[in-house]
N, C-alpha and C positions, 0 to 999 in steps of 0.2 A: 346377562346370554350366560344356560351354567354353563360349566363345563361338565363332561361328559367321559366316563371312563368304558373303555372297553375291553374285558377279561377273554383274554384268548388260552387257555386252556392247550396244547398243542402236546403232542405224544405222537411222533412213526411219523409223520406229517407231510405230505406231498403236494401236488397240482391241485389238490380238494381246499387247501391250506392257503394259496398262491389267489383262488378264485374264493377263497370267506373272504379276506385281507381285502380285495378290490372292493366285493360288497361294500366296506368300512367304507375303504375313499372314495366311494363316488358316493358320499351321505352328500343330499342340497344341507343340512345341519351340518359346518365343516366345526366348528371347537368341541373339539374329544380328542383325546391321549388314549393311544391305544398299549395296552400291554399285554403282549405273549411270553409265557412261563410254559418254555420246552424240556418236557421231560429227556431223560438221558435214553438211548444213544441220541447226540442232538445230529450231529454227525448230516442223519439223514433229515431234516429237517430246515437248520438255518438256512438252506441253499438259497431253498424257495422263501424264507422272509428278506434276504438278501436287500432285493429290489426295491423294500419299502424303506429301508430304513435312511435314505437318501430325503424323505420328508418326519422330519424331528416329531411330527406326534407319534408317531411310531416307536414300540420299543420293550426290547430284547433283555428275558435272560434265561438265564442254564441249571435249570437246578442240581444239585453236585451230584444225590441220590435223587434217587427213582421218589416222587411221592406219594403216584396213582391221582384216575380220576380228582376224585372230594380234599389227597393234601395239596392236588395242584388249585383248587382252586381258592379253598384255605389257606394256599399260599399267595393268589391275585389278592386277593378282598384284602389280605391285609396291607395290599397297600394301596388303596384306593383313599386318591387325595378331594375328592372333590363332590359335590353335593348327588352327583347322582350318576349310578353305573348303569349295566348290561353283563352280561354271562354269555360268549360266545362260543363252544366248543369249535376246534375249529377245519367241523366238515360244513358246517352250516352257510348260510346266506341270508342274507335278510334287504329289503324295498331298500332305496336308495332315497326314500323317505320317510325312512323304520324312525332312524334318531327326532328327528322334523315333529311327525302326529303325534309319537309317545312323550317327547316334552309335553307338545304342547296338553296335553291330557293329565299330567301330572302338573302343568303349569291352572286348568280349570278346576283342577281338584287340590284344594293343598289336604286335602286328609286324608288323601290314596296314597300310599307307601308304592303303587309297584303299578305301571300299566305295561299291557300288554295286549297284542294281536293277534289273530288267528294263523292259521301251523299248517301245513302241506306240506302234506309226506307222500313220497315215487318208490315204490314197488312194481318189478315186472310190468312195465311202461303205464301201472292206472294209478293215476294222483289221488287222492281221500284226503280229508278236508280232514283237523283237529282244532279242537276248538273250547272251550271252556264257560260258560255263559254261567257268567255271578251274575244276579244281581244286584245290578246297578246303583239302586240306593238300601237295596237291604244293611242289615246290622251287622258285626262279625258273623252270632253264629248260623243267620243265615247262609252268607255267604264261605261259609264252613261246611254246612248241610248241604250249599249246592255242591264244592268240590269234589265231594264225594258220592254223589249222584250219578255224576259226571266219570264215574267211578278213579276217579281218584288220578287224574292226565293233569302233569305236572306240567301244563302251556304257558303258565301263569310266572312258572320262575325264568323263563327269557326277557320277561320286560325290561321295562325301564323300570330301577329300583333308587331309592332315597338309602344314602349311604347312611344317615344317621340310624336306621334297621341292623345293621350286620353290629354294630353291640349289642345291640337289645335282645339278637336272639343269638348272639355266641358265638359267630362264626358258623359259618359254610357247614353241617351234621359230619358227622363219621359215617366212612357204610359200612357197616357191619354186616352186611350179607352179601360185599363182595360184586353186587349189581348196579343194574339205575337206581333202583329206589330210593336212592337218597334225593334223587331230583323232588321228588310227591313229598316227602320230609323240609326241604327249604320251600318249595309251593306253600304247604301249607302253615307253614315257621312263619310264612308274608302275610297270611292271609289271617294266621291270630293275633298279628300286630295291625293290622287295621285294613284300609278297604281296597283292595284292585281296580283295575278296573279295562275294561272291555272294549277295545278299539273293534270292531268284527268287520276287517281289513285283510287283506289277503298279501302280509308284509315280511313272514317270516317261511324258509323252505331250507330242508329237511330231506334232501331225496335218498333213495337208495344208491342209485348210479349216478355216475360223474356225465355221464352223455344227457342225460332228464336232468342233468341239475341246469349242463352250460341249456338246453334245448327254451330251457320251459324259461331258467329266469331268465336271459337275460334278450326272450324274446316276449318276456313281458312290461306288458306297457299302462298297466290299470296303478 
């Protein structure tokens, strides 16, 4: 049973981080470690992490200086020592079976570098589904083409990923454009290294508003 590392980059987080960590603590697959890297100022974030530290699976570190979104993720990936990991931003949520189901996909597909699920995003009270449907048995070129035809959506980067890929890619890319395009670069780099497996289930949640997160996620039974 592989140990999974959950990498949580956190910056000026609050109750949303609490809910993110709760969604990890409730996983049916419980062989995991959670690495939380806090960007300064840390005093606004640490109180929301403290209740979880009684569980030895949760570990926190504070960066001495602010590294930025991309730098903080690179910092976390350098600490990964398990066969599989995934990155979970500090305001996102995962279904209780997220690790269990995606890890099973990696077990069934030895040539896959990442297994990912569909993501639900919420804004103005209207939920919508984000997915990237890569050809299940397509070759590398076919998967890359499908990725771009889907609008270069970065959804696959949030999936369970084999740690051996980190050194092959050279770590998380540097965000030279001061935006979130770096996620697409990382997702493309993953697909370029090997097969990505999509599990067509609603397992990842990225709502825009805290109330909608609570209402949808904790009321969801699928």
